[in-house]
N, C-alpha and C positions, 0 to 999 in steps of 0.2 A: 755241618749237620743241619743248620737252619735251612740252607739252600735245598737240602735233600727233601725235607718235608714239604717245602713250598713247591718244589718240582713235582713231587708225588701227588699233592693235592690238586695242583693245576692240571696235571695230565689226566686226572680222573674226570675233569670237566669235559675233556675231549672224548672220553670213553662213553659217557652217558648218552645213549640213544643215537650215536653217530652224529652228534651236534655239528652241523655246518661243515664238518670236515670228513664226511663218510668216505672211507677208503674204497678203492676198487673192490668189487665183490659184495658191497653193501654189508660189511661186517658191523657188529655192535649195534644192531637195531633194537635195543632194549626198550626204548620209549614208545615204539610202535605197538601199543597194547592191543589194538584190534586187528593187527596183522594185515592192514590194507596197503602197506608200502608207503604210506604217507605219515609224517610225524606232525601232529598238530601242536600248537603252543600249549594247550591244556595237557596233552599227553606228556610233553617234555617237562612241564612244571611238576606234574605228579611223579615222574621218574626222578627228578632232581630231589624232591622231598625224601623219597625212599633211599636214594643214594647217599645223601648227606647224613641221614640218620644212621646208616650203616657205617659210614666212615667216622662219625663222631663217637668214638668208642667210649669216652668218659662222659658223654652226654652234657658237656658244658656249653654247647651251642657254638663251638669254635673248632676248626680243623687246625691242629697244632702238632708239635713234635711229640707230645705225650700220646696222641692218638696213633701216630705212625709207629712209635716204639711198641705200643700195645699190639698193633696189628702184626708187627714183625715177630713178637713173642708168640702170638697165636699161631702164625704160620710155622714157626720153628717147632712148636709143640705138635702140630699136626703132622709135620714131616717125620718127627720122631715116632709118632703112632703108626704111620704108614710103614716106616722101616721095620718096626717091631713086628708088625703084622706079616710083612714079607719074609722076615727072618724066621722061617718055619722051625728050624732046629734050635733057635735061640742061642747061637754061638757068637752073636755080635757081628757077623759078617754075612754078606749076601753072595751066594754062589750064582753061577749062570742059570742053573735050574730054578732057583728061587726067584730070580729076577724075571725069567720068562714066564713063570707061573703067575707072578704078581701082575705082569703086563697083560696076560691072557684074561685074568680076573677083571682088570679094569675095562678091557674091551668088551667083555661079556656084560658087565654092569651098564656101560654106556648103551650097548645094543638094547638091553632090556628096557631101559628108560625111554629110548626112542620108539620102541615097538608098542605104541599106545594101545593097539587093539589086541595085543598079546597072541598074535597068530604065528609068531616065530619068524616073521618076514617083515621087511621094511618096504612100505609103499614109497613112491616118489616123494610125496609130501613129507613122510617121516624121515627119509634119508636126507632131504634138503634141510629140514629142521635140525637134524643132528649135526650136519655140516656147518650150519649157521652158528650153532652154539659153540663149536670148536673154534670158529674164526673170531668170535666176539672178543677174545682177549688180545688179539693181535693188531691193535690199532696203530702201532708204530710202523709196522711194515718193514720190508727189507731196506736196509740202508739208512733208516731214520735214526738219527743220533739221540740218545736219551738226554733230556735236560734242556736242549735249546728251545724247543717249542714250549716246554713246560714253564720256563722262566718268563717267556713272553706272556703266557696265560696268567702267570702269577702277578706280573706287573699290572695286568688289567683287573684281576680279582681283588688283590689286597689294596683297596682304595685308600685306607687310612695308614698303611705302612706299618702295622703293628706286628708283622711277621706271623699273623694268623688269618684264617679265612672264616668269616662269619657266614651264617646261613644266607643272609641277605646278599653278601658279596658273592658267594658261591652261585646263587640263583641269578643275580643280575648279570654276572659275567657270561653265563651260559645263554641266557635269553638275549643278550646283546649280540652274541654270535648267531643265534637263531634268526633274529630280525635282519641281520646283515645278509644272511643267506636267502631269506624269504623275498625273492626278487619282486614278486607281484603283491607283496604285503597282504596276503589273504589269511595269514595266521597258520599256514601249513607249509611243510617242506616236502616237495615231491622228489622223486628219484633224480630228476633232471636238475633241480635246484641244488640238491646235495652234491651231485657230481660237479656242477659248475663251481660251487663253493670250494670243493676239494681242489679243483684245478687251480682256482685263483689263489688259494692258500699255499699250494705247492709252489706256484710261481713266485709268490712273495718270499717264501722261505729260500728259494734258490737265489733270489736277488740278494738276500742277506748272507749268502754263502753257506746255506744249509742250516 
């Protein structure tokens, strides 16, 4: 169980802002707050602050098993709410009709959120933004095994070996990866630098046998 929370916490470091290991397609660009395609160190630091606060459910300044358990309980409750909402006749089971109706409702809701100008159509920019948000969750990609990369990140982040990740450890681990990817040391990660870092990271992982 301890390994599970450590893997989860460490993997989150990879997800924040496409840190140093941006996958093909440039998914997960949360830290790029001004949308210029470049992630500055300041943008990443701000993104890390927000991410850590969100993950630290009990507010004790540490990412631990308790935080993960709370997150799991919250997700379970939300799934229960979604099921109840889709179960239109309240019989405790979802028919094909109910599932299709729920799916159609979710699609309509996503479309409405993406249609910023409310004209009932998506511009190229709106469609790309909608696609980008869908891809943001998929940092592992096809064929990536859960846990292997997370444990490597954990070893880097948990510097005092207490089985928890403090805010300082969380931030330091992410910024270390940022600095490693910042080839010209200008405090910014361009698309080319992110792709180069991703390629190098993939090569290292392949050498370790995935």
